[in-house]
C-alpha positions in Angstrom: 120.2 -77.9 -3.5 120.0 -74.1 -3.3 117.5 -72.7 -0.7 116.0 -69.3 -0.2 114.5 -67.8 3.0 111.0 -66.4 3.1 110.5 -64.0 6.0 107.6 -61.9 7.3 107.7 -59.7 10.4 105.3 -59.0 13.2 106.4 -55.8 15.0 104.8 -54.7 18.3 105.1 -51.0 19.1 104.0 -49.5 22.4 102.0 -46.4 21.5 103.0 -43.1 23.1 99.9 -42.5 25.2 99.7 -41.2 28.7 97.2 -43.9 29.8 96.6 -47.5 29.0 94.5 -48.9 26.2 91.2 -49.7 28.0 91.6 -47.9 31.4 92.8 -44.7 33.0 96.0 -46.2 34.5 99.1 -44.2 33.6 101.7 -45.7 31.3 104.9 -45.8 33.4 108.5 -46.7 32.6 108.7 -50.3 33.5 112.5 -50.1 33.8 112.3 -47.4 36.5 109.0 -47.8 38.3 108.2 -50.0 41.3 106.3 -53.2 40.3 102.5 -53.0 40.2 102.1 -49.3 40.9 99.9 -48.7 37.7 97.2 -51.4 38.1 93.4 -51.1 38.5 90.5 -53.5 38.4 90.3 -53.2 34.6 93.9 -54.0 33.6 94.1 -56.3 36.7 91.4 -58.5 35.1 88.9 -58.4 38.0 85.4 -59.6 37.1 82.6 -57.2 36.3 84.7 -54.3 35.0 84.2 -52.6 31.6 87.0 -51.5 29.3 86.9 -48.2 27.4 88.8 -47.5 24.2 91.6 -45.0 24.4 91.0 -42.2 21.8 94.6 -41.1 21.6 95.8 -44.7 21.0 93.4 -44.9 18.0 94.6 -41.5 16.7 98.3 -42.7 16.8 97.4 -46.0 15.2 95.6 -44.1 12.4 98.7 -42.0 11.8 100.8 -45.1 11.2 98.1 -46.8 9.0 97.7 -43.6 7.0 101.5 -43.2 6.6 101.8 -46.7 5.3 99.0 -46.1 2.8 96.7 -48.7 4.3 93.1 -49.0 3.5 91.5 -48.0 6.8 88.4 -49.8 7.9 85.7 -47.4 8.8 84.4 -50.0 11.3 86.9 -52.3 13.1 86.2 -54.9 15.7 88.0 -55.8 19.0 88.1 -59.5 19.9 89.1 -61.7 22.8 92.2 -63.7 22.0 92.0 -66.5 24.6 95.1 -67.9 26.1 96.5 -68.1 29.6 99.8 -66.5 30.7 100.6 -65.7 34.3 101.1 -62.1 33.3 97.7 -61.8 31.6 95.2 -61.7 34.5 92.0 -61.8 32.4 93.1 -65.1 30.7 92.5 -63.4 27.3 94.0 -60.4 25.4 91.8 -57.8 23.8 93.1 -57.5 20.2 91.7 -57.1 16.7 91.5 -60.1 14.4 89.0 -60.4 11.6 88.5 -56.7 11.0 91.7 -54.8 11.9 92.1 -51.0 11.8 94.1 -51.0 8.5 95.1 -53.4 5.7 97.1 -53.5 2.5 99.8 -51.0 3.1 103.3 -50.4 1.7 106.6 -49.4 3.3 109.4 -48.1 1.0 112.7 -49.5 2.2 116.2 -48.9 1.0 117.6 -52.4 0.6 121.2 -53.4 -0.2 120.2 -53.7 -3.9 118.0 -50.6 -4.0 114.6 -49.3 -3.0 111.7 -51.8 -2.6 108.2 -51.5 -1.4 107.4 -54.1 1.3 103.8 -55.0 1.6 102.1 -54.6 5.0 99.3 -57.0 5.5 97.6 -55.4 8.5 97.9 -52.8 11.3 95.8 -53.5 14.4 95.4 -52.4 18.0 95.7 -54.5 21.1 96.8 -54.4 24.7 100.2 -55.5 26.1 100.7 -58.2 28.7 102.5 -57.9 32.0 106.1 -58.8 32.8 107.5 -61.9 34.4 110.8 -62.0 36.3 112.0 -65.6 36.8 113.9 -66.2 40.0 116.0 -69.1 41.2 116.8 -68.8 44.9 117.5 -71.2 47.8 116.9 -74.1 45.6 113.5 -72.9 44.4 112.3 -71.6 41.0 109.5 -69.1 40.9 108.3 -66.1 38.9 107.3 -62.6 40.0 104.5 -60.8 38.1 104.6 -57.0 37.4 101.3 -55.7 35.8 102.5 -52.2 35.1 102.7 -53.0 31.4 99.5 -55.0 31.3 97.0 -53.1 29.2 99.5 -50.6 27.6 98.4 -49.8 24.1 100.2 -51.9 21.4 100.2 -51.5 17.7 101.0 -54.6 15.7 102.2 -54.2 12.2 102.4 -57.4 10.2 104.3 -57.5 6.9 103.8 -59.9 4.0 106.6 -62.5 3.6 108.5 -60.2 1.2 111.9 -60.4 2.9 114.6 -63.0 2.2 117.8 -62.1 4.2 118.7 -60.9 7.6 120.0 -57.7 6.1 116.6 -57.0 4.4 114.8 -57.8 7.7 117.0 -55.3 9.5 116.5 -52.6 6.8 112.7 -53.1 7.0 112.6 -52.9 10.8 114.8 -49.8 10.9 112.6 -48.1 8.3 109.4 -48.9 10.3 110.9 -47.6 13.5 111.8 -44.4 11.7 108.2 -44.1 10.5 106.8 -44.7 14.0 109.1 -41.9 15.4 108.3 -39.6 12.5 104.6 -39.6 13.1 105.2 -39.6 16.9 103.3 -42.8 17.4 106.0 -44.6 19.5 109.4 -43.9 21.0 110.7 -47.0 19.3 113.0 -47.5 22.3 114.0 -51.1 22.0 116.0 -51.2 25.2 112.8 -50.4 27.2 110.6 -52.8 25.3 108.7 -50.1 23.3 109.5 -52.0 20.1 109.6 -55.8 19.9 110.2 -57.7 16.7 109.1 -61.3 15.8 110.3 -62.7 12.5 108.5 -65.6 10.9 111.1 -67.6 9.0 110.9 -70.5 6.5 113.2 -71.8 3.8 112.4 -73.6 0.6 114.3 -74.8 -2.5 114.8 -71.9 -5.0 112.0 -71.9 -7.6 109.5 -73.9 -5.6 106.2 -72.0 -5.1 105.1 -73.8 -1.9 106.4 -72.2 1.3 108.3 -74.1 3.9 107.4 -74.6 7.5 107.8 -71.4 9.4 109.3 -70.8 12.8 108.5 -67.6 14.8 111.3 -66.1 16.9 109.7 -64.1 19.8 110.4 -60.7 21.3 113.7 -59.6 19.8 114.6 -56.2 21.1 117.6 -55.0 19.2 118.5 -54.8 15.5 121.7 -56.6 16.1 120.0 -59.5 17.8 117.3 -59.6 15.1 119.9 -60.0 12.4 121.8 -62.7 14.3 118.6 -64.7 15.1 117.4 -64.6 11.5 120.7 -65.7 10.2 120.9 -68.5 12.7 117.4 -69.8 12.1 117.9 -69.7 8.3 121.1 -71.8 8.6 119.5 -74.2 11.1 116.5 -74.9 8.8 118.7 -75.4 5.7 120.9 -77.9 7.7 117.8 -79.7 8.9 116.5 -80.2 5.4 119.8 -81.1 3.9 120.1 -83.9 6.6 116.7 -85.2 5.5 114.8 -83.9 8.5 111.7 -81.8 8.8 111.4 -78.3 10.2 108.8 -78.3 13.0 106.4 -75.4 13.2 107.1 -73.7 16.5 107.7 -70.6 18.5 111.3 -70.1 19.5 113.2 -67.8 21.8 116.8 -66.4 21.4 119.6 -67.3 23.7 122.0 -64.4 23.5 124.8 -66.1 25.5 125.0 -69.1 23.2 123.9 -67.3 20.0 121.2 -69.9 19.2 117.4 -70.1 19.1 115.6 -72.6 21.4 112.1 -74.1 21.2 109.5 -72.5 23.5 106.3 -74.2 22.3 104.5 -75.5 19.2 103.3 -72.6 17.0 99.6 -71.9 17.5 97.2 -71.2 14.7 94.4 -68.7 14.8 91.8 -71.2 15.8 93.9 -72.2 18.9 93.1 -68.8 20.4 89.3 -69.1 20.0 88.8 -65.5 18.9 85.3 -64.0 19.3 84.1 -60.4 19.4 84.7 -58.6 22.6 81.2 -58.3 24.1 82.1 -55.3 26.3 83.3 -53.0 23.5 81.3 -51.5 20.7 82.7 -51.5 17.1 85.4 -48.9 16.6 84.0 -46.4 14.1 86.5 -44.1 12.3 84.7 -41.5 10.2 85.9 -40.4 6.8 86.4 -36.9 8.3 88.7 -38.3 11.0 90.7 -40.3 8.4 91.1 -37.2 6.2 92.2 -35.1 9.1 94.9 -37.6 10.1 96.2 -37.9 6.5 96.3 -34.1 6.0 98.3 -33.7 9.2 101.0 -36.3 8.4 104.6 -34.8 8.5 107.2 -35.3 5.7 107.8 -39.1 5.8 111.3 -40.5 6.2 111.7 -41.8 2.7 110.5 -38.5 1.2 112.8 -36.6 3.6 115.8 -38.8 2.6 115.2 -38.1 -1.1 115.0 -34.4 -0.4 118.2 -34.4 1.8 120.1 -36.1 -1.0 118.9 -33.6 -3.6 119.0 -30.4 -1.5 122.2 -30.9 0.6 124.3 -33.2 -1.5 125.1 -35.5 1.3 125.8 -39.2 1.1 123.0 -41.8 1.2 124.5 -43.3 4.3 124.4 -40.0 6.1 120.9 -39.2 4.9 119.7 -42.6 6.1 121.0 -42.0 9.6 119.7 -38.4 9.8 116.1 -39.3 8.9 115.8 -42.2 11.3 114.9 -39.6 14.0 112.9 -36.5 13.2 114.6 -34.6 16.0 118.0 -35.4 14.5 116.8 -34.4 11.0 115.6 -31.1 12.3 118.8 -30.5 14.2 120.8 -31.1 11.0 118.7 -28.8 8.9 119.0 -26.0 11.4 122.8 -26.5 11.6 123.1 -26.6 7.8 121.1 -23.4 7.5 123.4 -21.6 10.0 126.7 -22.5 8.2 128.6 -19.6 6.6 131.7 -21.2 5.3 131.4 -25.0 5.3 129.0 -27.0 3.0 126.0 -28.8 4.4 127.7 -32.2 4.1 130.2 -31.0 6.8 127.2 -30.7 9.2 126.1 -34.2 8.2 129.6 -35.6 8.7 130.0 -34.0 12.2 126.5 -35.1 13.4 126.6 -38.7 12.2 130.3 -39.0 13.1 131.7 -37.2 16.1 128.4 -36.1 17.7 126.7 -39.5 17.4 129.8 -41.2 18.9 129.7 -38.9 21.9 126.0 -39.3 22.4 126.5 -43.1 22.3 129.1 -42.8 25.1 126.9 -40.5 27.3 123.6 -42.3 26.6 122.0 -39.0 25.7 119.7 -38.2 22.8 120.2 -35.1 20.6 117.3 -33.2 22.3 119.1 -33.4 25.6 122.4 -31.8 24.7 123.2 -28.1 25.4 125.0 -27.5 22.0 122.5 -25.8 19.7 122.6 -26.3 16.0 123.8 -22.8 15.6 126.6 -23.4 18.1 127.7 -26.5 16.2 127.6 -24.6 12.9 129.9 -22.0 14.4 132.4 -24.7 15.4 132.3 -26.3 12.0 132.8 -23.0 10.3 135.8 -22.2 12.5 137.4 -25.5 11.5 136.6 -25.0 7.8 138.0 -21.5 7.9 141.3 -22.6 9.4 140.8 -21.0 12.8 141.4 -24.4 14.4 142.4 -27.8 13.1 140.2 -30.9 13.1 141.6 -32.5 16.2 141.3 -29.3 18.1 137.7 -28.9 16.9 136.9 -32.4 18.3 138.3 -31.3 21.6 136.2 -28.2 21.6 133.1 -30.1 20.8 133.7 -32.3 23.9 134.0 -29.2 26.0 130.9 -27.7 24.5 128.9 -30.8 25.3 130.2 -30.9 28.9 129.8 -27.2 29.7 127.3 -25.8 27.2 129.7 -22.9 26.4 130.4 -21.6 22.9 133.2 -22.6 20.7 134.9 -19.1 20.7 135.2 -19.0 24.5 136.6 -22.5 24.7 139.2 -21.9 21.9 140.5 -18.8 23.7 140.6 -20.5 27.1 142.5 -23.6 25.8 144.6 -21.6 23.3 143.7 -23.8 20.5 143.9 -21.2 17.7 145.4 -22.8 14.6 148.7 -21.3 13.5 149.0 -20.7 9.7 152.4 -18.9 9.8 154.3 -20.6 7.0 157.7 -19.4 8.2 157.1 -20.7 11.7 156.0 -24.0 10.4 159.0 -24.2 8.0 161.3 -23.7 11.0 159.7 -26.6 12.8 160.0 -28.8 9.8 163.6 -27.8 9.3 164.5 -28.5 12.9 162.8 -32.0 12.8 164.8 -32.9 9.6 168.1 -31.7 11.0 167.5 -33.7 14.2 166.8 -36.9 12.3 169.2 -37.2 9.4 169.0 -41.0 9.3 165.2 -40.8 8.8 165.7 -38.3 6.0 168.0 -40.7 4.2 165.4 -43.5 4.5 162.8 -41.3 2.9 165.1 -40.3 0.0 166.0 -44.0 -0.4 162.3 -44.7 -1.1 160.7 -45.3 2.3 158.1 -42.6 1.9 156.1 -43.6 4.9 158.7 -41.8 6.9 157.0 -38.6 6.0 154.1 -39.6 8.3 156.5 -40.0 11.2 158.0 -36.6 10.5 154.4 -35.1 10.4 153.8 -36.5 13.9 157.1 -35.0 15.2 156.3 -31.6 13.8 152.7 -31.6 15.1 153.9 -32.7 18.6 156.4 -29.8 18.6 153.6 -27.4 17.5 151.4 -28.8 20.3 148.8 -29.6 17.6 148.2 -26.0 16.7 150.0 -26.0 13.3 147.8 -26.0 10.2 148.0 -29.7 9.1 147.9 -28.9 5.4 150.7 -26.3 5.6 152.8 -28.9 7.6 152.3 -31.6 5.0 153.1 -29.2 2.1 156.3 -27.9 3.9 157.4 -31.4 4.7 157.0 -32.5 1.1 159.0 -29.5 -0.1 161.9 -29.9 2.3 162.1 -33.7 2.1 162.3 -33.6 -1.6 164.5 -30.4 -1.8 
């Protein structure tokens, strides 16, 4: 029997506010701060305290809902979602349930088979929980609680079950993170927990209308892990059904070491949480004027920007996709492309998504932190395009520019990397290489044409990498066949 997966995503994004959702405690970097330094009676869950809604959190949530084309409820309600976790001091989470901030949105996503619009069921505000650190020491198991994250504003975006493969899931999650960054609602930094993804996965026989039993995989914090967990869960459910078993509705975690999901608890339904309106908060009223102001201030959205980049700059879809994922990168590219005098804009795209991204990955930096300006990179690209230096030398120069912040011209002079285009000098190097290796020349003329690549390496080594590669190749071709 053929099966198909049906997948919906719940994505939790920490909003980029300075203070928490319902109190004045600062939002701190939980990966760097000491535990429990940003806690007060409100987020600490002490009795008798009153929460107050964070205006900036609502503003950022509105940006996301508007960008997704959601219907925004002019009046939305906060509720108490009752359940006990050790890192949730109140014993309940303040969230939105029956009347969320926004509903019925659409996210355009470039899928492997073309563009599709994935339906977004709801966008709602809530608060984050704290963080548990599980310890095994001296034969004892215990957990340490850090409440720095408790009460941090979260935006939950819930899709309809419109996805069917792990690749589609990754494409949707990537596109949503690009949107969050574009409207400056969230950093989307998955390594720091600012974006957490929870797929709800079920499988069913192809053609059957009734959905299968779903399993939710909790708190996935990288796109690579997301794809692996979804693939694993789809295969596990298919094998269970093929063996005559039943899929159990449950919440699962991901074991990265073993590459498997594991059961955490049975999956709760809404009634298990005993939602009721939060008595300490008034309804959240979003006026028509506020909504209109937010919509009017939206920047160029990622899918619109991608279409423009393809049309305006003639770059590849793959490069455009990478450039629009971060608005800072997109702006850097456009400034670099505008500063080019010799090279086409696609050269800037190639350098940024290729060599520059590789070096940023190695250093752990983001593009806003580097000392190479877009104009400086354009100057380097133009020098390579104009033949002043060859490609390998240009990569060396970029590394020095990133390390020192100096310009390309200064580094080229200092390292004596100017490309040599003198055809007579290059012809002499080629002639010397051929004369020193007559046996290799005979192999080439006997039909082993890959020997030309070996000769190319010999000549470039003798030239210390300064010879114009194209001139070397043309001269080798001429002399080897002469």
